[in-house]
C-alpha positions as CSV (number, residue, x, y, z in Angstrom):
1,M,-0.1,0.1,-0.1
2,A,1.6,3.4,-1.0
3,S,2.0,6.2,1.3
4,L,-0.1,9.5,1.1
5,L,3.5,11.3,0.8
6,T,4.4,9.5,-2.1
7,T,2.3,11.8,-4.4
8,D,1.9,15.5,-3.7
9,R,4.1,15.3,-0.5
10,G,4.8,19.1,-0.5
11,A,1.5,20.0,-0.7
12,R,0.7,17.4,1.8
13,L,3.0,18.5,4.2
14,F,2.0,22.2,4.0
15,A,-1.5,21.5,4.4
16,L,-0.5,19.4,7.5
17,G,1.4,22.2,8.7
18,C,-1.4,24.6,8.5
19,H,-3.6,22.5,10.2
20,V,-1.0,21.9,13.5
21,G,-0.7,25.6,13.1
22,E,-4.3,26.6,13.2
23,T,-4.5,24.2,16.3
24,V,-1.9,26.0,18.2
25,R,-3.6,29.2,17.2
26,L,-7.0,28.3,18.3
27,A,-5.5,27.4,21.5
28,L,-2.9,29.8,22.1
29,G,-4.2,33.2,20.2
30,G,-2.3,35.2,17.8
31,R,-2.4,35.7,13.6
32,W,-1.1,34.3,10.8
33,E,1.7,36.4,8.9
34,A,3.4,36.2,5.7
35,D,5.3,38.2,3.4
36,D,4.2,38.1,0.2
37,D,7.1,39.9,-1.3
38,D,9.8,37.4,-0.1
39,P,9.5,34.5,-2.4
40,R,11.4,32.3,0.4
41,G,9.0,33.5,3.2
42,E,7.8,31.7,5.8
43,I,4.0,31.4,6.8
44,D,4.6,32.1,10.5
45,I,2.1,32.7,13.6
46,R,3.0,35.5,16.1
47,L,1.9,34.7,19.2
48,P,0.3,37.1,21.4
49,D,3.6,37.3,23.4
50,G,5.1,38.3,20.3
51,S,7.2,35.1,19.7
52,V,7.0,33.7,15.9
53,V,6.2,30.0,15.5
54,R,6.7,28.3,12.0
55,P,4.8,24.9,11.9
56,V,5.1,24.4,8.4
57,Q,8.7,24.0,8.9
58,R,8.3,22.1,11.7
59,L,6.3,19.4,9.7
60,M,9.0,19.4,6.9
61,K,11.7,18.9,9.9
62,R,9.2,16.2,11.1
63,F,9.5,14.5,7.9
64,A,12.9,15.1,7.2
65,N,14.2,13.8,10.6
66,G,11.6,11.8,12.2
67,P,10.1,11.5,15.8
68,E,12.9,13.3,17.5
69,D,11.2,16.5,15.8
70,G,7.4,15.4,16.8
71,V,4.7,17.5,16.5
72,V,3.1,16.7,20.1
73,G,6.2,17.7,22.1
74,Y,6.3,20.7,19.7
75,A,2.8,22.0,20.6
76,T,2.9,20.9,24.0
77,A,6.3,23.0,24.8
78,L,4.1,26.3,23.0
79,G,2.0,25.7,25.9
80,T,-1.1,23.9,24.5
81,S,-2.9,21.5,26.3
82,T,-5.1,18.0,25.3
83,A,-7.1,18.5,28.5
84,N,-10.2,20.7,28.3
């Protein structure tokens, strides 16, 4: 069975990164930012305390490096919680 990441890998990682980012944004507040004039610019989230997170970049690191760059630990370190 073929992996979902065998085709359209970049688009799928981007979509997963956006999902993680929106989850973080909803949990912590903040806003999406991008510099449309920078062709190499990142899509970031600026949190209310002024810090910037890059969820799409994190998903790419996770894919490249494996579990040591896990997403759950990343979101937890930012202050999100799975408890309601």
